[in-house]
N, C-alpha and C positions, 0 to 999 in steps of 0.2 A: 381555798385553804389551798395548801402547797401541798405536793404530792410529794413523799421523800422520794449529794454526799461529800464536799472534802476543804478544805484546807488550805494552806502556805497562800494564804490571801494577802493581796498587796497591802503595805502599811499604808497606802494612800487612801485605803477604802475606808479608813477611821477619824481622817484627817477633820477639824472641825470646819463645818460650812460656811462658805465667808457670809456675815451678817445675820447666821443664827443667835439665837437667844441664849444666854449662857445657860448652863444648867444649874438648879439651886447649890449643887455640890461647888460647882466653880466658884459660882458667886461669894459663897464662905470662902472656900480656899485664897480669895483674893482679898478678903475684909478680916478674916482670922488671925487671931495672932499663934494658931497652932499649926505649925510646920507639917505638911505631909509627906510621905514617903511614894515613893514608884512600886506600884504591887506589880514585882517580877515574877511573873509564874509559868513555868515552865510544866505544862500537859503535855504527855508523850502517847500518840496515840499507837498501842500495843497490840496483843492478840485478838485473834479474833474472840468474842464473847458467846459468840452462837454459830458452830459450824451448819447447822441443819436450824434453817429458819422456821422451818414448817413443823418441828417439833410438836409433841402434844401439850395441851394445857398442862397434864399431869407431871411433866417432865419440867418445863417451867418451874411449877410449886415446887419442886424438890430442891431446882438450882436456887431459887432465889430466897429458902427457907433457914433462918439462922440455924448456926449448927447445933450452939450452948445455950442456954441460960444466961450463964454471964456475958456471952457475946452482945447477945439479944438485947441485953440490960443497958450495955455500955454503948451501943446503936441507937437507943431507943429515948434516953437519956434526956430527961425533962418532955418528952412527950408523953408518959404515959396518961393521962389525963386529955388530954386533945385526942389520942388513940380511940380509948374507952368511949368518949363522946363520939366519935367517928362511927364507932362500931354499932354504940346504941340505934343510932337514929339513921343508919345503915339506909333502911327497908324505906323511911319518911325519905331521904333525900333520894332514891329513885323515882318513886312516886312525882315528887316535886318535879323530876327535871323529864318525866312523861306528859306532866301538864303542859310542861313547855314545849314537848317535843309534838303535841297536839294540834298546837297552830302552824297553820301552814305558810311562816311568811317568805315565801318565795318571792325575791327581790327581782326577777327579772320580769316579772308579770304582774303586769300592771294591776289587773282585777285583785291580786293578792297585796295591794298597798296595804287596805286596811289592816290586813295580816300580819305588815311588817310593823305597824306601829301598835297595834293587841303584843305584838313579842317585847316590843320595845318597852309597852306599859307594866307587863308582868314582870319582866325585867329589876324595872324601878321598884317595882311594890316589890320583889323579892327581897333584892338587896338592902332597902329598909325595915324590911321586917327581921336581918339578922343582925343588928348591931349597928351597921356604919351609920353617920353622923351628917350626911348628906347624900340625896339622888333625886336626879330628872332630868327627863327626856328632853336633848336638846334639838331644835331644827337645825338641818344641813341646807335647805332648800330643796333636797330629796327626801329618801329614806330618812328616819332619825336615830341619834346616836343617844347612848346615855352614859350623865357623868354621873360620879361616886366616890366620895372619899372617906377616909377616916384621918383626919391632921390631928398631933397631938402638939395644941398650942402651948402646952405646960412644959413641952423639952424641944426646944429647938433644934437641938445636937443630932436629933433623928434622922437620915436619912428618907426622901420620899421616893418612893418603888411605884412605877407607872404599871397597871394591868390589863392587859388587850385580850379580849374576844371579841365574839359577832354571834349576833343570834340572826340572822338572815340565812336561807337555806338555798340550793340550788333547786331547779324542776323535775319532777320526780319519771317523765318520761322516760322509756315505755312502761306507761302503768300496770300494764298485764305481766310485765317480765317480775313486778314484788311478788313474793311466797304470802305476806301478810299486807294491810294496806300501806303506805307510806306513813300516814298521818296517825295509824292507832298502835302504838309502839307496843311492841312484841318482846318478851325474853323467850328465846330457845338456847340450849343447851349452854347458859352462861353469857349469852351475847343478848342486848338489847338493839332489836330491830328496829328502826325510824330514819326516815331523812333527816339529818340533823347532827342523827345521835353520836357520829362519832366529829364531825366537820360543822359545825361547831359546840353545837349548845350542849352535848356533855360534856367535854372538856373545858368548855364555859362555867357551866355549873358548877363542875367538881372545884377549877380555881375559886368560886365565890364560898363553895362551902368549906375548901381547905381554909381559908382565912378565916371565916365567920367560927371554927372552930378554937381558934385563939381567943375570940374574942366571948365567948359563951364558957371556956373552962379560964380564962383569967381576967375576961375584963378588960384584956389591952391588946395592943399591936405593939411589938418591936420597932417599928418603924412607920411613919406614914406612910398610908394608901393613897392612891389613884384610879378607877379605873375608868378606860375606855371601851366602852362597849357598841359596837357598830350592828349598823341596819344594812348596810348596801357592799359587804366586803364582795359577794359573789358575783356582783358585776360591776368590778375593777374599782369601786369606790371614786364615782365620777365626780362627786362633789364637795368630796374629802380634801383635795386639793386649795380650793379656797377656803373653805372651811376653816383648816388648817393654819392657813396662811394667816385668817384675820385673827382667828380664836384660840389658835395652841397652844400661848402662853399661859392657858389653864390649865394643862396638862404636865408643864414644866416638873422635872422629874430628877432624881439621881440615877435610878437605874431603870430599865424597861425589861418587861419580859410578854411572851404572848401565849395564850391559851388555844391559837391556831395555830397549826402544823402538825407534828406527831413526831413518832418512831420509824424507823427505817421496819424494824422488824417489833412485836411483841414482846419478846424478851429479852432485847439487846437495849442497853440505856445509849442517846447520842445526844450532842449538841450542836446544835445548826448554826453555821456561819454564814448562811449564804440562802438567794433565792432567786429563781430567775425570775425577769421582769417579764411583762406581755404586751401583745399589741394582735388589735382581732379589725375585720375586715370583710364585708360580705360585696360577693360579686352578682352584679343582676344581669342577664341576658337578655337580650329583646331583639325579636324576630319579627313576623309578617305585622304591620300595622293592622291588619283587619285581621287579627287574630286565629285564634287553635287552626290548623288548614289538615284537610284528609289526607292521610297518608297514601294515600292509593293515585290522587289527582295530582298533588305535590311532592310526594318524597323522593328522593333522588333528585331534583333541581332546584330546591327552596333550600337555606342553609335553616339548620335544626339547631333551635336552641340548647336543646340537650348534647350535642355533641360538639358545639361550639364551645360548652361551658367545660365538658370532657376534657377537650383539649387544651384548653388554658390552665385547667389545673394540674393535667400530666406535663405542662411545662413546667411549672415549677419545681418538680423535682428532675435531678439526673440520672436517669437512669445507670450510667457507666461507674456511677461513683457515690449513688445514693445522697448526695449532699443539697442543697438550696438551689438549683437554677438561677435565680433573679442576682440579678447583676447590683456588686459591692455590697451581698448579704454578710460576707465574711469578714467586710473591710476591717472592722477593729475588734474585731474576736484574738483574743491573746492564744499562743498554743497552750494547750495542754502542758504543765511540767512534767518532768519526771518524778518529783514530790506527789505531785496529787493523783499521778497513776499509782504509786504505788501504796498511796492510804485506798483509794479505790480498788485495788486489788486484794485489799482485807475486808471487803467489806462484806458483812454478816450473812447477808443470803449471796449466793453462787449465781452465775447468770441461769443455769439451767434449771436451778428450782424456781427462779424469779419469774422465768419461763412456763415452769409447770404449775405454777399458783394460778395463771390465769388460761392456762388450756392454750397457749401456743406453742408449734413445733420450733420453731425457725425464729429467728431475731433478722429484723432487715435495720437498715438506716446507713448513716455516712461511715464510708468505708474507711479502716481504720482503728476503731473505736469499737469499745466494749460497750454492751447496753446502757452499762451505771454512768458510762462519762458520757453515752449519747443525753440522757435523761436530766444529769446533773451537773455538768459544767460544759455543753454544748448547746448550742442553739435548735430550735427545731421549728418546723412549719407543719401544720396538720390540719385538714380538711374534716369539721367538726359537726357540719351540717351540709345536707344537699335538698332539692326541694324543683320538681319540676315534671308535668305531665301528669298523666292519668296513673292513682295509684290503688285504685279500689279494685275492688273483686272482679277478675274479667279482667279482657280487654277493651281499650275504646283507641281504634287507631286513627291516631292524629298528630299531626305534628304541632307541639304545645307552642302559645304564645312569645311563652317567657319561661325563664328557668334563674333561679341564684344558687349561689353556696355560700358558706360562712367557714371564714378563715379563723385559726388563732396560730400566734405565736409566743414562743418561749422564748425568752433575749437572754446573754450572757452578761455581766460588767462590761461598759464601755458601751454596751449599742443603746441605740437610744430610740424609742417606741415611736415616734413622729418621725424619723430617717428611716426607718427599715421600712413603714407605713407608705413613705412616701417610693419607695422604690419597688415596691410590689406593687403598686397602681403603675407607675412607668412601664414596668415590665408585662404587665396585663394589657396596657392599652398598646403597647408597639405590637403586640401580638396576638390583637382581636382578628379573628376569622372574616371574612369579608362575610356581610349580608346580616351581621346582626350588630347591634352598638351592646356596649359593655358600660356601666356605671358601677363602680367604686366608694363604695360607703364605709369610714370609720367606724367602726361598734364601740361604745362606753365601756370597753374593757381595756386600762391602758394599767400598768405597773413597769415602775423605774428596776431595773436590777438592782437588788443590795448583797454588799459585803460587806463582813466583818472582820476587827483582827480577832487570831484564837485567843491570846492574851488581854483576860479583862476582869475586874471583881465578878459580874454576872454571870462568866462561863465558869469562872473557877467554882462560884457558888453554887452552881445549877450542876456540874459536874462533880462535886462530891455529895450533894444529895441522890442524885441518880446511882451514883455508885454504890452507896448504902444502900437505898431502896432496893437497888437489883440486887445486891449482895455478891458486886463483883470488885474487883479491885480498879483501881482510878485509873490504874492506863488501859484498863478495858473500854471504858466510855470512847466510842465513836463518832469523831467529828466531820459533820456532812454538809453538804450543800442539798436543799431540796429543788426538784423539779420543777413545782408549780410558783405561785405567787402570792403575796401578801402586800397589796397595794401600800396601806397604810406604814408599814416599817419605813421603806425609802421617806415617805413624806415625814413622818417623827424624825427624822435622820436628817430633811433639807430644812424642816423649820424648827426644830431644838437644838439639834446637833447629837439627836440621842442615839444610840444603840439600843436596839434591841434584843435579846435572847427568846427566842423558839424554846416553850418548856411546855409542851405538850406529849398527850400519852398517847393516842390515837394510831393504830399501825397502817403500814401502806396497804394491807390486804382486806382492809375494811369496806371497801366497796363504798368509797366515798365518791360521791356524782354520781353514782351509780344507783339501780336498782338492787334492793337488801341491801343496803347502807347499815350497819350496826357499828356498835361500840361495845366493846369486852368489857363485862361487869368488874373483873377483876383487876384492869386500866384505868377504871374507873374510882374505885376506893385507892388505887395507887397513888393518883393524882393528886384526890383531895387530902392524902398522908404528908402529898409533896409539898405542896403549897406552904403549912405552917413551919415546914423544915427549911425552906428554902430562907423565908422570911428572918428567919431564925438565923440561919447562919448568916445572912444577909448585914443584918445588923452588927454581928461579931465580926466580920471580914473589916464593916464599917470603921468601928472602932477601933477595932486594930490597924487600921491603918491609916486614921488620926494620929494614934499613938505613936506611929512610926517602927511597931511592931514588924515581925517577919509573916511571911504569909501561914496562915494556918496549913497550907497542904505543901508543902514542898516538892514532894515526891511519893513514888508510892512505894509502899514495902513490898518485897518480894513476897509474894503470895504461897499460904499454906494449903495445904488439902485436908479440911476434917469437915464431917458430917455430910458428906456428899457436895459440899460448893466449894469455890475457890473463898479464901479470906486475907485478908490482905488490909493496905491501909483506910481500906472504909471501913471495915469492922470498927473501927475507934475514932472516925472522925467527930462524932457527936462529944468524945470526952476531950480531944486536941482543944475542938470551935471552944467548948465552956473553961479549958484554963487559959488559953489566949485571952478569952472577954477577961476573965479575972485579971489577967496579966496588963490590959490596957482599962483595967480602973473598972470595969461594967463587971456584968453579972447576966448568964445566960438561960436564967432562968426566966419561964415564960410569964 
């Protein structure tokens, strides 16, 4: 998963890829007789939703509660039965999520390969039992994926929506730091603790239940739906490039959304416009061929692989600037624009607050940039693991024969993972200390940086639904880029020409990839309500676009204070969507 900032992305980022298979909608556009208009959406990034992202859940409840019954009825038009169904079955939904969380589907460890497969089989069976028409575990040459769908062959006018999530998880080390066992889901203070609770099993299951709520209450969906549910995201999706090149057409769609991703804070809605890419390497330093050496007999005269490794790692950073010292590392990195900086300056979480959340007293990194800029729109290089010497209780006085370290780089648009790996390799080889040898190995964790244009039907629909659910004006939806990576997003762009909007509800403070990972049950509930609203919204937008109608949301109305929260255009989104659907010759009844 990508950990959560910004905007002003180049139009080239969403250009169709040469040779990519056209989406269903584009093929219909070429052959259909009904002309479509271009969707022109101007969503502006406005004032902060939350100035204190660490506000209590009680404060969030006040902020997001509807002010009056009339407003609540307008915003929830057509969703009464859906919401009631979700409420009645909420406990069962959490119990089902707990069942999946008990499966230790750690994709990085070969000993857990059977568990990853068990999670795939659980997911396929779960989807089958929720009213979807087809589900199967599909082989990739590595960890499997699950394909599922609900296609309305009787109504070819419906658009097709691709929904993505993943059921593999990160390792749990160090397990001693977990308050409760990582694969024994535990609820404390309204939070569900387990490995994968937020990334991504909780968000994936919430997405599935959200879609299923429409089938359970209405027996149909307003759109066609395909699912791509993956079992190797946490290791960089190593088999997915070849797999999607060969079989990607099966997932052809008009719109795409990911349940992997998240929000920058639990109380402020945002739409993600980009992901950093990634590349990973392991440096293995070897010293004396004879093996470990007595530190008294040989210390001070023989090169210590641990010292050599430390020297190499330190040389990857420039202590004067805080930047990466690898020659050519920044060669293709574009400068951060003034507009991007202005947007990031309005980040819902201040830098001081951000540091305080993780118990750090000072920020470090590339000089001239804020922490939000460094983690979202600038590249990074981090040592994520080191091994060498004796680490048990007490002391063993030897020079180890070998030492190693693992490095993870996060990349920004225009950087190429293979190029960065080559440059780091050349840097290390040119600076290897005498008396040791170094092997540099690529690790199977690679993702191409991804960026999409802000103006799109999927982003507009996501923003409208989020504004409604969080109870904020549309202008307060934050547009951001994530610091992490989701490899399949760029792969779907390459092979299907399909942009993917991240529509997930985990927050950046939920200890993703770390001990005591958790998912707020309030966010789980919000996610289940979000997906039925998203699909209905997309159907209405699609009909309006086909009919050449005006956008459902053209501008945000001025907010008024009532009942303890901001009221604005979001409060009437459902009513306006229904009116637009009627004008386009359809109905937004579910």
